[in-house]
C-alpha positions as CSV (number, residue, x, y, z in Angstrom):
1,M,121.7,118.8,79.5
2,H,119.3,116.7,77.4
3,L,118.3,117.7,73.9
4,P,114.9,119.5,74.1
5,I,112.1,117.5,72.6
6,F,108.9,119.0,71.3
7,D,106.2,116.2,71.1
8,G,103.3,116.0,68.8
9,H,100.7,114.4,71.2
10,N,99.9,113.7,74.8
11,D,96.7,112.9,76.7
12,T,97.8,114.3,80.0
13,L,94.8,116.6,80.4
14,G,92.6,113.6,80.6
15,R,94.7,112.1,83.4
16,L,94.6,115.3,85.4
17,Y,90.8,115.8,85.2
18,P,88.8,117.4,86.9
19,Y,91.4,120.1,87.5
20,A,90.8,120.9,91.1
21,G,93.8,122.0,93.2
22,D,95.0,118.6,94.2
23,D,94.6,117.2,90.6
24,L,96.7,120.0,89.2
25,Q,99.4,119.8,91.9
26,R,100.0,116.2,91.0
27,F,101.6,117.5,87.8
28,F,104.3,119.3,89.7
29,V,105.4,116.3,91.7
30,R,107.0,113.1,90.3
31,Q,104.3,110.4,90.1
32,A,104.5,106.7,90.0
33,D,101.7,106.4,87.4
34,G,101.1,107.9,83.9
35,H,103.9,109.2,81.6
36,I,104.2,113.0,82.1
37,D,104.6,115.3,85.0
38,L,106.9,118.3,85.3
39,P,109.8,116.5,87.0
40,R,109.8,113.6,84.5
41,A,109.5,116.0,81.6
42,R,112.5,117.9,82.7
43,E,114.5,114.7,83.4
44,G,113.8,113.5,79.9
45,G,114.2,116.7,78.0
46,L,110.5,117.0,77.1
47,A,110.3,120.7,76.5
48,G,106.8,121.1,75.1
49,G,104.1,119.6,72.9
50,L,100.5,119.3,71.8
51,F,98.2,118.8,74.8
52,A,95.0,117.0,73.6
53,V,91.5,118.0,74.4
54,Y,89.5,114.8,73.8
55,A,85.8,114.1,74.4
56,S,84.5,110.6,74.9
57,A,81.2,109.1,76.2
58,H,82.9,108.9,79.6
59,A,84.5,111.4,81.9
60,P,88.0,112.4,80.8
61,G,90.7,110.1,82.1
62,T,88.2,107.2,82.5
63,H,89.7,104.0,81.2
64,V,87.1,101.9,79.4
65,P,88.5,98.8,77.6
66,F,87.8,98.4,73.9
67,E,85.5,95.7,72.8
68,I,88.0,93.6,70.9
69,T,87.1,90.8,68.5
70,R,90.0,88.4,67.9
71,T,90.4,87.2,64.3
72,P,92.7,84.5,63.0
73,A,95.2,87.1,61.8
74,G,94.7,89.8,64.4
75,Y,91.8,91.8,65.9
76,E,88.9,94.2,65.1
77,V,87.4,96.9,67.3
78,P,84.0,98.3,66.4
79,L,83.9,101.9,65.3
80,A,83.0,104.0,68.3
81,A,79.5,105.5,68.4
82,P,79.0,109.3,67.6
83,L,79.0,111.6,70.6
84,D,76.2,114.0,71.6
85,P,77.7,117.4,70.5
86,A,76.4,119.2,73.6
87,H,78.3,116.7,75.8
88,A,81.4,116.9,73.6
89,S,81.3,120.7,73.9
90,L,81.1,120.7,77.7
91,V,84.0,118.3,77.9
92,C,86.0,120.4,75.4
93,V,85.5,123.6,77.3
94,A,86.4,121.8,80.6
95,M,89.6,120.3,79.3
96,S,90.7,123.6,77.7
97,A,90.1,125.3,81.0
98,G,92.1,122.6,82.6
99,L,95.2,123.5,80.5
100,F,94.7,127.2,81.4
101,R,94.4,126.3,85.1
102,L,97.6,124.2,84.8
103,E,99.4,127.2,83.3
104,A,98.1,129.5,86.1
105,A,99.1,127.0,88.8
106,S,102.6,126.6,87.4
107,A,104.2,129.9,88.6
108,G,105.6,130.5,85.2
109,Q,106.9,126.9,84.6
110,I,104.3,126.2,81.9
111,K,103.1,128.5,79.1
112,V,100.2,127.9,76.7
113,V,101.8,129.0,73.5
114,R,100.0,130.6,70.5
115,T,102.9,131.6,68.2
116,V,106.1,129.9,67.0
117,E,108.1,132.7,68.7
118,E,106.6,131.7,72.0
119,V,107.4,128.1,71.4
120,D,111.0,128.9,70.6
121,R,111.4,131.2,73.7
122,C,110.1,128.4,75.9
123,L,112.4,125.8,74.5
124,R,115.4,128.2,75.1
125,S,114.3,129.2,78.6
126,G,113.2,125.8,80.1
127,V,109.5,126.7,80.3
128,L,107.2,123.8,79.2
129,A,105.5,124.9,76.0
130,A,101.9,123.7,75.8
131,V,99.9,123.9,72.5
132,L,96.1,123.5,72.9
133,H,95.1,120.7,70.5
134,M,91.6,119.2,69.8
135,E,91.6,115.5,69.1
136,G,88.3,115.1,67.2
137,A,86.0,118.0,66.3
138,D,82.9,116.5,67.9
139,A,82.3,119.6,70.0
140,I,82.3,122.0,67.0
141,D,79.0,123.2,65.7
142,P,78.0,123.3,62.0
143,E,78.4,127.1,61.9
144,L,82.0,126.8,63.3
145,Y,81.2,129.4,66.0
146,L,83.1,127.4,68.7
147,L,86.1,127.0,66.5
148,E,86.4,130.8,66.3
149,V,86.1,131.1,70.1
150,L,88.6,128.3,70.7
151,Y,91.1,129.8,68.3
152,R,90.9,133.1,70.2
153,A,91.4,131.2,73.4
154,G,94.5,129.4,72.0
155,L,93.5,126.5,69.9
156,R,96.3,125.9,67.3
157,S,95.9,122.3,66.3
158,L,92.9,120.1,65.4
159,G,92.2,116.6,64.3
160,V,88.9,116.5,62.3
161,V,88.0,113.1,63.9
162,W,89.0,110.6,66.5
163,S,88.2,107.0,65.7
164,R,84.5,107.6,65.4
165,P,82.2,109.3,63.0
166,N,81.2,112.9,63.6
167,L,79.6,115.8,61.7
168,F,82.8,116.3,59.7
169,G,84.0,112.9,58.7
170,W,84.7,109.3,59.7
171,G,87.5,108.2,62.0
172,V,89.4,105.1,61.3
173,P,88.4,102.1,63.4
174,F,91.2,100.0,65.1
175,R,91.8,96.9,63.0
176,F,94.8,94.6,62.4
177,P,95.8,93.7,59.8
178,H,93.8,96.1,57.6
179,S,94.1,99.0,55.3
180,P,93.1,102.5,56.5
181,D,90.5,102.6,53.7
182,T,87.5,101.9,56.0
183,G,84.7,104.2,55.0
184,P,83.5,107.5,53.5
185,G,85.6,110.7,53.3
186,L,84.9,114.2,54.6
187,T,81.4,115.6,54.7
188,E,80.6,119.0,53.3
189,E,80.8,120.3,56.8
190,G,84.3,118.7,57.1
191,R,85.4,120.4,53.9
192,A,84.3,123.7,55.4
193,L,86.2,123.0,58.6
194,V,89.4,122.3,56.7
195,R,89.0,125.7,54.8
196,A,88.3,127.5,58.1
197,C,91.4,126.0,59.8
198,N,93.5,127.1,56.8
199,R,92.1,130.6,57.1
200,L,92.7,130.8,60.9
201,G,96.1,129.1,60.8
202,I,95.1,126.0,62.8
203,L,97.2,122.9,62.1
204,L,95.2,120.0,60.7
205,D,96.0,116.6,62.1
206,V,95.2,113.5,60.0
207,S,96.2,110.9,62.7
208,H,92.7,109.3,63.2
209,L,91.3,110.1,59.8
210,N,90.5,107.2,57.4
211,E,92.1,107.0,54.0
212,R,89.3,108.6,52.0
213,G,89.1,111.5,54.5
214,F,92.9,111.8,54.2
215,W,92.8,112.3,50.5
216,D,89.8,114.7,50.7
217,L,91.8,116.8,53.2
218,A,95.0,116.5,51.1
219,G,93.1,117.8,48.0
220,L,91.7,120.8,50.0
221,T,94.3,122.1,52.3
222,G,96.8,124.8,51.5
223,A,98.9,123.9,54.6
224,P,101.4,121.1,55.3
225,I,99.7,117.8,56.0
226,V,100.6,116.6,59.5
227,A,100.1,113.3,61.4
228,T,100.9,114.3,65.0
229,H,101.1,110.7,66.3
230,S,101.1,108.0,63.7
231,C,103.5,105.3,62.4
232,V,104.2,103.2,59.3
233,H,101.6,100.9,57.8
234,A,104.3,99.0,55.9
235,L,105.9,98.0,59.2
236,C,102.8,97.5,61.3
237,P,99.6,97.1,59.1
238,V,97.1,98.6,61.5
239,T,94.4,101.0,60.3
240,R,95.8,103.8,62.3
241,N,99.1,103.8,60.4
242,L,100.0,105.6,57.2
243,T,100.6,103.9,53.9
244,D,103.6,104.8,51.8
245,K,101.3,106.6,49.3
246,Q,100.0,108.7,52.1
247,L,103.5,109.4,53.3
248,D,104.4,110.6,49.8
249,A,101.5,113.1,49.9
250,I,102.7,114.4,53.3
251,R,106.2,114.8,51.8
252,E,104.8,116.7,48.8
253,S,102.9,119.1,51.1
254,D,106.1,119.6,53.2
255,G,104.3,118.3,56.2
256,M,105.5,115.8,58.8
257,V,104.8,112.8,61.0
258,G,105.3,112.5,64.7
259,V,106.2,109.0,65.6
260,N,103.7,107.3,68.0
261,L,105.2,105.3,70.8
262,D,102.2,103.1,71.3
263,V,103.5,99.5,70.9
264,G,100.3,98.4,69.1
265,F,101.2,100.8,66.2
266,L,104.9,99.8,66.2
267,R,105.1,96.0,66.3
268,E,104.8,93.8,63.2
269,D,102.3,91.6,65.0
270,G,100.2,94.6,66.2
271,A,100.2,93.2,69.8
272,N,99.6,95.4,72.8
273,N,102.8,94.1,74.4
274,P,104.9,96.6,76.5
275,D,107.8,94.2,76.3
276,T,108.8,95.8,73.0
277,P,112.4,96.9,72.3
278,L,113.1,100.5,71.4
279,S,114.8,99.3,68.2
280,V,111.3,98.8,66.8
281,V,110.7,102.5,67.3
282,V,114.0,103.3,65.5
283,R,112.8,101.2,62.5
284,H,109.8,103.5,62.1
285,F,112.0,106.6,62.3
286,D,114.2,105.1,59.7
287,H,111.4,104.3,57.3
288,L,109.8,107.7,57.7
289,V,113.1,109.5,57.2
290,E,113.8,107.5,54.1
291,R,110.3,108.2,52.7
292,L,109.8,111.8,53.9
293,G,113.3,113.2,54.4
294,I,115.0,114.2,57.6
295,D,113.1,117.5,57.7
296,R,109.6,115.9,58.0
297,V,109.8,113.5,61.0
298,G,109.5,114.1,64.7
299,F,108.1,112.8,68.0
300,G,104.4,112.1,68.6
301,S,104.5,110.0,71.7
302,D,100.9,109.6,72.7
303,F,102.1,109.7,76.3
304,D,99.3,109.2,78.9
305,G,97.1,107.6,76.2
306,A,99.1,104.6,75.1
307,T,101.0,101.4,76.0
308,I,104.6,102.6,75.9
309,P,107.6,100.2,75.6
310,L,108.9,99.3,79.1
311,E,112.4,100.1,78.0
312,L,111.3,103.7,77.7
313,G,108.9,103.8,80.5
314,D,107.7,107.5,80.5
315,A,108.9,111.0,79.5
316,A,112.0,110.6,81.7
317,G,113.2,107.8,79.4
318,L,113.3,109.8,76.2
319,P,117.1,110.2,76.3
320,K,117.3,106.4,75.8
321,L,115.5,106.7,72.5
322,I,117.7,109.7,71.5
323,A,120.8,107.5,72.3
324,L,119.5,104.7,70.1
325,L,118.8,107.1,67.2
326,R,122.4,108.4,67.6
327,Q,123.7,104.8,67.5
328,A,121.6,104.2,64.3
329,G,123.6,107.0,62.6
330,Y,121.7,110.2,63.2
331,D,124.2,113.0,63.9
332,D,123.7,116.1,66.1
333,A,122.1,118.1,63.3
334,A,119.6,115.3,62.4
335,L,118.7,114.8,66.0
336,R,117.9,118.5,66.5
337,K,115.6,118.3,63.5
338,L,113.8,115.2,64.9
339,A,113.6,116.5,68.4
340,Y,112.2,120.0,67.8
341,E,113.3,121.9,64.7
342,N,111.0,120.0,62.3
343,W,108.0,120.9,64.5
344,L,109.0,124.5,64.6
345,R,109.2,124.6,60.8
346,V,105.8,123.1,60.3
347,L,104.2,125.3,62.9
348,A,105.8,128.3,61.3
349,H,104.4,127.3,57.9
350,T,100.9,126.7,59.4
351,W,100.2,129.2,62.0
352,Q,99.4,132.8,61.2
353,G,98.9,136.1,62.9
354,E,95.4,137.4,63.6
355,P,93.0,136.1,61.0
356,S,91.2,138.4,58.6
357,A,87.6,139.3,59.4
């Protein structure tokens, strides 16, 4: 039996859109495309994770290539344009409903979890634990009404931005090589959003936040700072990755980083090349463990939203990475922490019971 893995990020809800019967049933049968379905999750030990709700200018799951400008040293992608909040809200509600429909269609094989106790029970019983996560708060209104409603529905994790500006802050554009210091920090509305998430017990994800926004959030939050799917800037100097100074702040907050398996955030050359050995992933784990400690690192695959190393392939390939980490010197106790215990700790420190009125 494989070690259960709780994963910090996937984009599977986008791949299953628009959540009609046939779309949902695909998740319960092994597929040749994508990275996650229930058979492959079980085969690889993927026991749960954060399922992202993500609004774009296009229908969920629609692949629109980035406009990439090649530079002598790498590349630049223009910062994505802001979204119409009404459109973002409709997509957010639709994708949230998609997760609930998936749970209802699963005959008890999937559970949308709202407490750490529920996550733990799912990991022990073999039920896939799904956390509702919002990647970019573009759908949220200035008064934060929708945030309250989504929390009551099950929202337990939120990234203030994706890689675009919104009412609350500025996402980091995709550039290589480049610092994550790419623009202004949080707006006043963004500061209010951070405070509201602290009050409700919603995990705050800094993965797509630029550096100034990161420091604004770090100075405000009373919860652990978490990057659900990011890597090490010192090893791959792309804007989406975290500098050692940012990693130090995450350590001081007792937060954590979920290692992203997107090759463009792993390779020294920043290339989107799937022919990337898993040893490169281990290097990022090693650096993060050295900087943060063994209690503050986990998985953050970005399955169904990234170019994954061919050697891994999909969720069924996760035991290959576990085996390499073992070969690199991580013992059973350390592997349990990386696989799921660190996520349970951070969720327990962040989530709360019913919020005060």
